[in-house]
Backbone as CSV, one residue per row, in Angstrom:
resi,resn,N_x,N_y,N_z,CA_x,CA_y,CA_z,C_x,C_y,C_z
1,MET,5.579,-10.352,-9.151,5.173,-10.513,-7.863,4.606,-8.731,-7.030
2,SER,3.488,-8.751,-5.827,2.991,-7.468,-5.372,4.418,-6.033,-5.160
3,GLU,3.695,-4.972,-5.433,4.837,-4.284,-4.597,4.600,-4.571,-2.726
4,SER,3.955,-5.240,-1.850,3.994,-5.079,-0.683,4.322,-6.823,-0.620
5,SER,4.803,-7.843,-1.656,5.510,-8.563,-1.080,6.779,-8.244,-1.292
6,ARG,7.397,-6.989,-2.649,8.384,-6.607,-2.255,8.705,-6.238,-1.168
7,ARG,7.923,-5.078,-0.660,8.585,-4.355,0.222,8.529,-5.218,1.715
8,THR,7.912,-6.393,1.516,7.469,-7.365,2.488,9.493,-7.826,3.247
9,LEU,9.642,-8.476,1.236,10.812,-9.008,1.399,12.506,-8.304,2.040
10,ALA,12.174,-7.051,0.728,13.107,-6.579,1.692,13.203,-6.136,3.044
11,ALA,12.022,-5.718,3.968,12.694,-5.728,5.194,12.831,-6.961,5.601
12,ALA,12.757,-7.531,5.144,13.438,-9.115,6.480,15.341,-9.083,5.914
13,ALA,16.012,-9.623,7.059,16.704,-10.192,7.316,17.230,-11.487,5.865
14,PRO,18.309,-11.564,5.922,19.152,-12.596,4.262,18.682,-13.666,4.381
15,ALA,18.523,-14.285,5.801,18.580,-15.220,5.666,16.916,-16.111,5.516
16,ILE,16.446,-15.031,6.129,15.045,-15.534,5.668,14.324,-14.945,4.554
17,ARG,14.395,-13.657,3.736,14.515,-13.579,2.693,15.112,-14.742,1.589
18,SER,16.075,-15.430,2.056,16.871,-16.344,1.143,15.977,-17.426,1.234
19,ARG,15.227,-18.223,2.116,14.664,-18.848,3.026,13.498,-18.821,1.864
20,TYR,12.628,-18.724,2.005,11.108,-17.326,2.042,11.188,-17.400,0.332
21,ALA,11.464,-16.471,-0.343,11.267,-15.823,-1.649,10.568,-16.655,-2.575
22,ALA,10.983,-17.719,-2.357,10.123,-18.813,-3.744,8.560,-18.685,-3.025
23,ALA,8.788,-19.783,-2.194,7.888,-19.738,-1.696,6.845,-18.016,-1.583
24,LEU,7.074,-17.573,-1.639,6.276,-15.994,-0.984,5.484,-15.590,-2.658
25,GLN,6.451,-16.114,-3.853,6.346,-15.779,-4.728,5.236,-16.869,-5.796
26,ARG,5.838,-17.937,-5.643,4.689,-19.095,-6.042,3.374,-18.471,-4.871
27,PHE,3.274,-18.373,-3.999,1.943,-18.061,-3.214,0.928,-16.806,-3.110
28,VAL,1.903,-15.859,-3.818,1.163,-14.633,-4.965,0.321,-15.112,-5.801
29,GLU,1.409,-15.902,-6.676,0.477,-16.614,-8.014,-0.139,-17.508,-8.013
30,LEU,-0.458,-18.228,-7.346,-1.256,-18.914,-6.845,-2.741,-18.068,-6.496
31,ASN,-2.675,-17.324,-5.499,-3.647,-16.456,-5.092,-4.422,-15.302,-6.617
32,GLN,-3.140,-15.176,-7.076,-4.012,-14.264,-8.427,-4.867,-15.486,-9.640
33,LYS,-3.847,-16.378,-9.153,-4.435,-17.290,-10.027,-6.398,-17.784,-9.659
34,THR,-6.342,-17.943,-7.937,-7.312,-18.507,-7.373,-8.774,-16.990,-7.355
35,ALA,-8.380,-15.919,-7.462,-8.838,-14.648,-7.551,-9.959,-14.968,-8.080
36,GLU,-8.285,-15.069,-9.396,-8.646,-15.067,-11.455,-9.938,-16.238,-11.493
37,ARG,-10.509,-17.699,-10.885,-11.170,-18.418,-11.355,-12.069,-18.167,-10.489
38,SER,-11.734,-17.298,-9.262,-13.395,-16.881,-8.184,-14.240,-16.535,-8.801
39,ARG,-15.777,-17.148,-8.550,-16.943,-16.795,-8.488,-17.353,-15.605,-7.811
40,GLN,-16.833,-15.308,-6.769,-17.268,-14.439,-5.430,-17.127,-13.252,-5.800
41,THR,-18.320,-12.046,-6.388,-18.186,-10.771,-6.613,-17.915,-10.302,-5.135
42,PRO,-17.863,-8.881,-5.843,-17.813,-7.936,-4.842,-19.474,-7.595,-4.113
43,ALA,-19.751,-7.516,-4.670,-21.286,-7.640,-3.859,-22.064,-9.335,-2.980
44,ASP,-21.086,-10.063,-3.361,-20.833,-10.805,-1.998,-20.456,-10.243,-0.834
45,VAL,-19.241,-9.848,-1.350,-18.840,-9.470,-0.030,-19.599,-7.757,0.248
46,ALA,-20.212,-7.100,0.593,-20.827,-6.490,0.172,-21.760,-6.695,0.736
47,ARG,-22.729,-7.882,0.553,-23.829,-8.897,1.599,-23.573,-9.153,2.553
48,ALA,-22.349,-9.749,2.783,-21.721,-9.743,3.796,-21.174,-9.117,4.866
49,VAL,-21.087,-8.439,4.580,-20.494,-6.734,5.759,-21.494,-5.830,5.516
50,GLU,-22.861,-5.911,5.170,-24.199,-5.126,5.578,-24.767,-6.101,6.574
51,HIS,-24.649,-7.783,6.683,-25.095,-8.430,6.949,-24.219,-7.873,8.480
52,CYS,-23.159,-8.979,8.898,-22.302,-7.889,9.444,-23.035,-6.670,10.492
53,LEU,-22.873,-5.054,9.878,-23.223,-3.849,10.329,-24.845,-4.158,10.925
54,PHE,-25.799,-4.995,10.280,-27.117,-4.447,11.194,-27.626,-6.041,11.888
55,THR,-26.462,-6.951,12.616,-26.951,-8.042,12.801,-26.519,-7.170,14.375
56,ALA,-27.112,-7.788,15.360,-27.026,-7.914,16.630,-26.164,-8.301,17.262
57,ASN,-25.386,-9.979,16.693,-24.381,-10.160,17.025,-23.712,-11.003,16.034
58,PRO,-22.844,-10.365,15.086,-22.283,-10.884,14.586,-21.743,-12.140,14.624
59,LYS,-21.215,-12.644,13.877,-20.001,-13.945,13.670,-18.607,-12.975,13.679
60,PRO,-17.807,-13.708,14.503,-16.351,-13.131,14.187,-15.710,-12.841,12.578
61,ARG,-15.801,-14.685,12.378,-15.243,-14.652,10.893,-17.078,-14.766,9.977
62,HIS,-16.458,-14.524,8.431,-17.742,-15.247,7.838,-16.798,-15.436,6.827
63,GLU,-17.436,-17.121,5.855,-16.125,-17.607,4.925,-16.995,-17.147,3.916
64,ILE,-17.290,-16.347,2.890,-17.278,-15.979,1.358,-16.995,-16.549,0.551
65,GLY,-17.619,-16.751,-0.162,-17.056,-18.186,-1.527,-16.573,-19.229,-1.367
66,MET,-16.870,-20.520,-2.228,-16.479,-21.589,-1.972,-14.865,-21.870,-1.778
67,GLU,-13.595,-21.142,-2.161,-12.130,-21.818,-1.758,-11.862,-21.368,-0.248
68,VAL,-13.234,-20.630,0.613,-12.472,-19.939,1.405,-13.449,-21.364,2.380
69,ALA,-14.538,-22.288,1.808,-15.677,-22.608,2.548,-14.570,-24.016,2.925
70,THR,-14.463,-24.406,1.967,-13.798,-25.427,1.046,-12.472,-25.416,2.491
71,GLY,-11.543,-24.424,2.385,-10.236,-24.903,3.155,-10.825,-24.491,4.643
72,SER,-11.847,-23.637,5.486,-12.565,-24.477,6.238,-12.679,-25.557,6.292
73,ILE,-13.478,-26.794,5.844,-13.899,-27.670,6.029,-12.571,-28.858,6.168
74,ALA,-11.963,-27.944,5.534,-10.254,-29.093,5.288,-9.841,-29.170,6.739
75,SER,-9.761,-27.980,6.960,-8.721,-28.028,7.741,-9.971,-27.691,9.254
76,ARG,-10.533,-28.542,9.557,-11.493,-28.949,10.721,-11.572,-30.443,11.177
77,VAL,-11.062,-31.139,9.517,-11.360,-32.436,9.172,-10.041,-33.192,9.057
78,LEU,-9.269,-31.789,8.524,-8.172,-32.928,8.196,-6.977,-32.676,9.709
79,PRO,-5.690,-33.726,10.160,-4.415,-32.350,10.767,-4.019,-32.103,10.067
80,ALA,-3.266,-30.628,11.108,-2.160,-29.775,10.498,-0.502,-30.361,9.911
81,SER,-0.564,-31.905,10.020,0.146,-31.866,9.519,-0.311,-32.574,7.731
82,VAL,-1.900,-32.854,7.540,-1.901,-33.074,6.094,-1.905,-31.822,5.524
83,ILE,-2.278,-30.530,6.330,-2.871,-29.360,5.481,-1.345,-28.853,5.486
84,ASP,-0.335,-28.460,6.342,1.221,-28.417,5.920,1.613,-29.216,4.623
85,LEU,1.142,-30.736,4.235,1.980,-30.597,3.645,1.294,-30.364,2.308
86,VAL,0.014,-30.346,2.434,-0.334,-29.437,1.181,0.489,-28.164,0.467
87,TYR,0.093,-27.652,1.385,0.533,-26.181,1.321,1.987,-26.109,1.172
88,SER,2.704,-26.789,1.700,4.224,-27.120,0.981,4.025,-27.646,-0.494
89,ARG,3.500,-28.856,-0.707,3.488,-28.928,-2.108,2.739,-28.225,-3.095
90,LEU,1.942,-27.603,-2.809,1.724,-25.839,-3.399,2.581,-24.729,-3.705
91,LEU,3.077,-24.677,-2.276,4.375,-23.651,-2.648,5.641,-23.936,-3.201
92,ARG,6.308,-25.336,-3.221,6.851,-26.078,-3.741,8.244,-25.742,-3.367
93,THR,8.004,-25.596,-1.314,8.734,-25.458,-0.275,9.844,-26.940,0.201
94,GLY,9.037,-28.537,-0.954,10.268,-29.160,0.044,9.356,-29.804,1.586
95,SER,10.644,-29.887,2.429,9.546,-30.998,3.270,9.712,-29.096,4.316
96,VAL,8.914,-30.083,5.143,7.598,-28.701,6.533,8.536,-29.427,7.731
97,LYS,8.582,-28.372,8.165,9.619,-28.828,9.878,8.567,-28.137,10.735
98,GLN,8.841,-28.788,11.826,7.856,-28.855,13.003,8.123,-27.557,14.115
99,VAL,7.514,-26.952,14.536,8.473,-25.612,14.692,7.097,-25.724,16.764
100,ARG,8.698,-25.651,17.376,8.426,-25.835,18.801,7.681,-24.381,19.523
101,THR,6.155,-24.500,19.852,6.216,-23.476,20.212,6.325,-22.721,21.954
102,THR,6.337,-24.108,22.679,6.591,-24.395,24.570,7.316,-24.923,24.155
């Protein structure tokens, strides 16, 4: 686990730490594997930054890399509950609980 992940967990309340530590560890592992497999290069990112800097009206967000584009498409065509289910299985967190925001 990265140092920043350790600091985040250390700063969390014990109940939060016990509930989310395993999921955070799994997320960090999956993120590292994705980064290692990615075909995205620093030059790809540099081109996107250059485009934003020299475009009169740049978009607020840019999708760089196949992984991001795939996730973006999935979030547009699948309901949030399906996306949540996929993440819960990837992170092995068990059931996804709905949280009311209103």
